[in-house]
Backbone as CSV, one residue per row, in Angstrom:
resi,resn,N_x,N_y,N_z,CA_x,CA_y,CA_z,C_x,C_y,C_z
1,MET,8.470,-22.113,-16.341,9.423,-23.370,-16.515,10.311,-23.120,-17.250
2,THR,11.578,-23.571,-16.807,12.614,-23.257,-17.955,13.044,-24.813,-18.900
3,ILE,13.693,-24.477,-19.581,13.888,-25.816,-20.703,14.553,-27.024,-19.318
4,LYS,15.437,-26.541,-18.853,16.393,-27.472,-17.767,15.036,-28.108,-17.099
5,GLN,14.132,-27.368,-16.014,13.187,-27.704,-15.714,12.172,-28.854,-16.629
6,ALA,11.786,-28.365,-17.765,10.990,-28.957,-18.902,11.741,-30.381,-19.057
7,LEU,12.698,-30.435,-19.295,13.705,-31.818,-19.754,13.623,-32.895,-18.885
8,LYS,13.720,-32.386,-17.179,13.545,-33.087,-16.511,12.158,-34.080,-16.173
9,GLN,11.392,-32.888,-16.262,9.810,-33.146,-16.612,9.474,-34.489,-17.432
10,LYS,10.178,-33.891,-18.389,9.979,-35.035,-19.979,10.545,-36.145,-19.205
11,ASN,11.861,-36.525,-18.587,12.038,-37.551,-18.271,11.254,-38.402,-17.348
12,LYS,10.849,-37.695,-16.500,9.900,-37.990,-15.271,9.013,-38.802,-16.008
13,LEU,8.262,-38.141,-17.139,7.043,-38.675,-17.629,7.192,-39.923,-18.496
14,ILE,8.319,-39.578,-19.055,9.094,-41.198,-19.684,9.216,-42.042,-19.103
15,LYS,9.728,-41.814,-17.595,10.048,-43.162,-16.565,8.536,-43.675,-15.914
16,GLU,7.441,-42.560,-15.913,6.411,-42.959,-15.394,5.537,-43.919,-16.442
17,ILE,5.468,-43.381,-17.650,4.920,-44.468,-18.784,5.448,-45.465,-18.688
18,THR,6.843,-45.537,-19.128,7.780,-46.877,-19.029,6.988,-47.861,-17.966
19,GLU,7.231,-47.392,-16.538,6.782,-48.054,-15.519,5.012,-48.862,-15.676
20,ASN,4.422,-47.474,-15.878,2.863,-48.116,-15.987,2.411,-49.035,-17.070
21,THR,3.231,-48.534,-17.680,3.100,-49.894,-19.249,3.704,-51.194,-18.937
22,ARG,4.527,-51.533,-17.946,5.237,-52.392,-17.351,4.045,-53.258,-16.284
23,LEU,3.514,-52.482,-15.942,2.774,-52.795,-14.665,1.299,-53.296,-15.473
24,MET,1.263,-52.496,-16.478,-0.209,-52.897,-17.107,0.014,-54.157,-17.968
25,GLN,0.887,-54.535,-18.394,1.528,-55.470,-19.266,1.238,-56.916,-18.167
26,GLN,2.043,-56.534,-17.400,2.162,-57.797,-15.957,1.203,-58.333,-15.519
27,TYR,0.136,-57.120,-15.426,-1.031,-57.852,-14.663,-2.550,-57.771,-14.976
28,ASN,-2.485,-57.334,-16.597,-3.433,-57.561,-17.462,-4.270,-58.991,-16.770
29,SER,-3.526,-59.741,-17.123,-3.816,-61.173,-16.873,-3.518,-61.875,-15.562
30,VAL,-4.459,-62.337,-14.644,-4.126,-62.903,-13.460,-4.862,-64.231,-13.353
31,GLU,-4.664,-64.921,-12.697,-5.094,-66.195,-12.042,-6.400,-65.482,-11.273
32,LEU,-7.564,-66.575,-11.982,-8.775,-66.032,-11.583,-8.754,-66.566,-9.666
33,GLY,-9.453,-65.618,-8.843,-9.220,-65.667,-7.787,-7.979,-64.773,-7.104
34,ASN,-7.105,-64.531,-7.714,-5.864,-63.688,-7.115,-5.628,-62.234,-7.113
35,LYS,-5.470,-61.474,-6.318,-5.998,-60.027,-6.165,-5.276,-59.238,-7.206
36,ARG,-5.707,-58.430,-7.859,-5.015,-57.716,-9.051,-4.463,-56.528,-8.497
37,PRO,-3.448,-56.271,-8.012,-2.564,-55.209,-7.597,-2.899,-53.934,-8.349
38,TYR,-2.650,-54.043,-9.947,-2.933,-52.726,-10.231,-3.690,-52.702,-11.209
39,SER,-4.639,-52.024,-11.745,-5.953,-51.957,-12.852,-5.296,-51.723,-13.904
40,PRO,-5.368,-52.337,-14.935,-4.843,-52.354,-16.290,-5.425,-51.090,-17.065
41,SER,-6.653,-51.062,-16.887,-7.679,-50.100,-17.158,-7.352,-48.746,-16.880
42,GLU,-7.226,-48.135,-15.151,-6.650,-47.257,-14.634,-5.248,-46.830,-15.002
43,LEU,-4.284,-48.042,-15.254,-2.976,-47.614,-15.862,-2.713,-47.252,-17.128
44,TYR,-3.754,-47.480,-17.620,-3.919,-47.459,-19.505,-4.547,-45.773,-19.744
45,ASP,-5.426,-45.296,-18.864,-5.866,-44.023,-18.462,-4.747,-42.991,-18.534
46,LYS,-3.912,-43.793,-17.393,-2.866,-42.582,-16.752,-1.623,-42.634,-18.106
47,ILE,-1.655,-43.543,-18.673,-0.637,-43.738,-19.760,-1.080,-42.872,-20.526
48,SER,-2.051,-42.717,-21.125,-3.089,-42.235,-22.250,-2.891,-40.683,-21.844
49,PHE,-3.012,-40.124,-20.501,-3.071,-38.615,-20.333,-1.549,-38.220,-20.120
50,ASP,-0.553,-39.222,-19.770,0.615,-38.879,-19.469,1.665,-38.526,-20.891
51,MET,1.161,-39.536,-21.616,1.544,-39.365,-23.361,1.065,-38.319,-24.002
52,SER,0.143,-37.724,-23.604,-0.676,-36.295,-24.084,0.359,-35.288,-23.614
53,GLU,0.743,-35.214,-22.208,1.135,-34.326,-21.663,2.450,-34.065,-22.101
54,LEU,3.356,-35.256,-22.316,4.555,-35.632,-23.000,4.654,-34.996,-24.070
55,ALA,3.832,-35.352,-24.906,3.840,-34.885,-26.316,3.961,-33.265,-26.346
56,ASN,2.848,-32.766,-25.767,3.013,-31.269,-25.572,3.893,-30.458,-24.936
57,LEU,4.845,-31.157,-23.911,5.835,-31.046,-23.449,7.158,-30.984,-24.650
58,LYS,6.872,-32.078,-25.121,8.126,-31.831,-26.363,8.143,-30.909,-27.245
59,ALA,6.903,-30.675,-27.476,6.532,-29.563,-28.442,7.285,-28.232,-27.851
60,LYS,6.801,-28.024,-26.901,7.152,-26.653,-26.069,8.505,-26.765,-26.172
61,ILE,9.384,-27.979,-25.846,10.806,-27.874,-25.563,11.360,-27.721,-27.256
62,HIS,10.733,-28.221,-28.197,11.235,-28.078,-29.532,11.289,-26.353,-29.836
63,ILE,10.218,-25.874,-29.791,9.927,-24.661,-29.784,10.917,-24.029,-29.433
64,ALA,11.124,-23.780,-27.977,11.772,-23.197,-27.397,13.433,-23.165,-27.713
65,ASN,13.658,-24.220,-27.992,15.195,-24.748,-28.634,15.459,-23.999,-29.884
66,THR,14.812,-23.764,-30.658,14.481,-23.237,-32.039,15.741,-22.377,-32.318
67,PRO,16.292,-21.572,-31.750,17.863,-20.809,-31.387,18.593,-21.558,-31.494
68,VAL,18.717,-22.402,-30.804,20.081,-23.185,-30.621,19.939,-24.716,-31.358
69,LEU,19.167,-25.045,-32.195,18.687,-26.002,-33.213,20.231,-26.786,-33.541
70,ASN,20.673,-25.513,-34.484,22.023,-25.906,-34.755,23.162,-26.356,-34.327
71,LYS,22.974,-25.840,-32.754,23.894,-26.697,-31.833,23.913,-27.852,-31.504
72,ILE,22.531,-28.159,-30.979,21.747,-29.467,-30.595,21.897,-30.584,-32.031
73,PHE,22.044,-30.219,-33.029,22.038,-30.900,-34.220,23.964,-31.133,-34.295
74,GLU,24.772,-30.033,-34.401,25.761,-30.156,-34.164,26.939,-31.350,-33.543
75,MET,26.244,-30.806,-32.148,26.533,-31.833,-30.990,26.180,-33.469,-31.278
76,SER,24.842,-33.677,-32.017,24.344,-35.105,-32.173,25.478,-35.531,-33.313
77,GLU,26.192,-34.906,-34.457,26.601,-35.445,-35.061,27.997,-35.624,-34.922
78,LEU,28.750,-34.637,-33.873,29.866,-34.803,-33.642,30.013,-36.053,-32.368
79,LYS,28.762,-36.417,-31.603,29.047,-37.606,-30.969,28.587,-38.780,-31.642
80,SER,28.303,-38.667,-33.142,27.886,-39.989,-34.156,29.569,-40.281,-34.476
81,LEU,30.343,-38.950,-34.843,31.535,-39.199,-35.456,32.493,-39.774,-34.368
82,VAL,32.267,-39.583,-33.323,33.679,-39.750,-31.903,33.142,-41.595,-32.221
83,SER,31.246,-41.766,-31.947,31.384,-43.030,-31.724,32.039,-43.718,-32.824
84,SER,31.606,-43.391,-34.249,32.385,-44.222,-35.145,33.824,-44.134,-35.342
85,LEU,34.764,-43.362,-34.701,36.087,-43.131,-34.750,36.889,-44.391,-33.576
86,LYS,35.766,-44.366,-32.655,36.217,-45.135,-31.480,36.101,-46.850,-31.950
87,LYS,35.370,-46.894,-32.852,35.206,-48.219,-33.503,36.175,-48.486,-34.481
88,MET,36.993,-47.401,-35.051,37.777,-47.912,-35.949,38.987,-48.495,-35.718
89,ASP,39.017,-49.386,-36.477,40.294,-50.455,-36.082,41.507,-49.769,-36.603
90,CYS,42.690,-49.755,-36.149,43.817,-48.618,-36.085,45.177,-49.468,-35.779
91,THR,44.899,-51.029,-36.179,45.797,-51.976,-36.055,47.015,-51.931,-36.890
92,GLU,48.280,-51.771,-36.375,49.199,-51.571,-37.357,50.205,-52.807,-36.830
93,GLY,51.186,-53.601,-37.887,51.894,-54.691,-37.784,51.275,-55.717,-38.025
94,LYS,52.607,-56.938,-37.899,52.123,-57.784,-37.944,50.752,-58.600,-37.237
95,SER,49.963,-59.478,-38.004,48.917,-59.566,-37.226,48.280,-61.116,-37.685
96,ASN,47.797,-62.161,-36.914,47.436,-63.328,-37.030,45.915,-63.583,-37.076
97,ARG,45.455,-62.236,-37.616,43.865,-62.194,-37.318,42.961,-62.877,-38.185
98,ASP,43.603,-62.906,-39.531,42.955,-63.776,-40.729,42.813,-65.063,-40.521
99,ARG,42.497,-66.011,-39.907,42.816,-67.777,-39.747,42.440,-68.462,-40.974
100,TYR,41.985,-67.562,-41.913,41.357,-68.551,-43.561,42.424,-67.832,-44.304
101,ARG,43.135,-67.160,-44.133,44.398,-67.110,-45.213,45.328,-68.311,-45.285
102,LEU,46.083,-68.792,-46.378,47.321,-69.657,-46.380,48.251,-69.048,-45.368
103,GLU,48.449,-68.021,-45.489,49.918,-67.057,-44.997,49.112,-67.243,-43.486
104,SER,50.044,-67.335,-42.520,49.626,-67.217,-41.216,49.792,-65.957,-40.482
105,GLU,50.194,-65.061,-41.264,50.716,-63.907,-40.834,50.591,-62.975,-41.528
106,VAL,49.910,-61.575,-41.536,49.436,-60.534,-42.590,50.191,-59.265,-41.898
107,VAL,50.433,-58.322,-42.464,50.653,-57.308,-42.174,50.019,-56.076,-42.167
108,LEU,49.853,-55.293,-41.329,48.297,-54.559,-41.513,48.971,-52.520,-41.214
109,THR,48.645,-51.890,-41.904,48.899,-50.564,-42.185,47.604,-49.671,-41.606
110,SER,47.627,-48.595,-41.056,46.603,-47.761,-40.941,46.897,-46.255,-41.126
111,GLU,45.869,-45.732,-42.054,46.248,-44.648,-42.406,46.217,-43.293,-41.172
112,ILE,45.326,-43.838,-40.367,44.859,-43.089,-39.241,45.436,-44.015,-37.827
113,SER,46.506,-43.126,-37.243,47.080,-44.022,-36.373,46.423,-44.254,-35.177
114,LEU,46.524,-45.216,-34.392,45.926,-45.235,-33.198,45.995,-43.985,-31.955
115,VAL,47.077,-43.314,-32.217,47.354,-42.213,-31.321,46.661,-40.943,-32.139
116,GLU,46.994,-40.915,-33.215,45.734,-39.884,-33.828,44.518,-39.777,-33.826
117,ARG,44.065,-41.032,-34.173,42.490,-41.239,-33.645,42.186,-40.668,-32.281
118,ASN,42.761,-41.123,-31.435,42.419,-40.361,-29.749,42.745,-39.347,-29.915
119,GLU,43.552,-38.667,-30.479,43.667,-37.197,-30.622,42.464,-36.458,-30.770
120,ARG,41.921,-37.137,-32.347,41.136,-36.604,-33.029,39.597,-37.056,-31.759
121,VAL,39.585,-38.180,-31.244,38.198,-38.172,-30.405,38.542,-37.230,-29.466
122,LYS,39.419,-37.398,-28.632,39.502,-36.194,-27.348,39.372,-34.509,-28.187
123,TYR,39.642,-34.031,-29.265,39.257,-32.812,-29.632,38.164,-32.651,-29.914
124,LEU,37.233,-33.595,-30.471,36.007,-33.750,-30.326,34.844,-33.678,-29.002
125,GLU,35.603,-34.568,-28.252,34.796,-34.632,-27.156,34.952,-33.407,-26.243
126,GLU,35.953,-32.276,-26.288,36.345,-31.201,-26.190,35.335,-29.972,-26.599
127,LYS,35.118,-30.282,-27.885,34.407,-29.613,-28.734,32.708,-29.667,-28.146
128,ILE,32.260,-31.196,-28.166,31.012,-31.461,-27.457,30.708,-31.013,-26.043
129,GLU,31.926,-31.002,-25.359,31.700,-30.315,-23.958,31.392,-28.945,-24.180
130,GLU,31.891,-28.031,-24.975,32.026,-26.749,-25.129,30.448,-26.375,-25.236
131,ILE,29.725,-27.225,-26.530,28.458,-27.113,-26.918,27.590,-27.516,-26.028
132,GLN,27.596,-28.643,-25.319,26.937,-29.025,-24.046,27.076,-27.759,-22.998
133,ASP,28.219,-27.280,-22.841,28.095,-25.986,-21.981,27.413,-24.797,-22.225
134,GLU,27.440,-24.547,-23.504,26.396,-23.537,-23.949,25.149,-23.779,-23.987
135,LEU,24.435,-24.826,-24.503,23.059,-25.655,-24.117,22.780,-25.486,-22.721
136,ASP,23.613,-26.062,-21.658,23.180,-25.902,-20.846,22.834,-24.332,-19.599
137,VAL,23.617,-23.455,-20.431,23.041,-21.850,-20.026,21.695,-21.692,-20.539
138,PHE,21.876,-22.143,-22.089,20.470,-21.800,-22.848,19.356,-22.174,-21.769
139,ASN,19.449,-24.098,-21.530,18.697,-24.425,-21.347,18.038,-23.789,-19.585
140,ALA,19.016,-23.169,-18.710,18.772,-23.154,-17.655,18.337,-21.390,-17.602
141,THR,18.411,-20.796,-18.508,17.826,-19.039,-18.447,16.685,-19.293,-19.694
142,THR,16.452,-19.966,-20.337,15.213,-20.081,-21.180,13.862,-20.657,-20.873
143,THR,12.791,-19.807,-20.887,11.730,-20.053,-20.324,10.471,-20.847,-21.435
144,ILE,9.747,-21.726,-21.143,9.006,-22.105,-22.093,7.297,-21.427,-21.781
């Protein structure tokens, strides 16, 4: 099994655990006399089994990813930086945004302009895509 296949299996297990947990919670208590469509006890056993499988699979994926962990962490940090940049206020010029000031208008300036911020975001997103392409090749060719 390749890492790519393992990641698909991991997502499938997570989806099954989530759905079975929802069903277990929903059908644990039913009105007396009503048919119980799912057995919470059986669902619990399935969830426990799947969670054990998931933990083992995650460990195998993590061990197999050891040669590229730096790329994985770098990509994560770049995504975090992109998210922060996208939230950064780059407003410049006159503004009425502070309604509690005595003056009704303030002049704002930003050190990093909107255009510069967007260029930085674009550059970082391209870097993220390059790393993701490397990881895709690694995941498709590395077996666990």
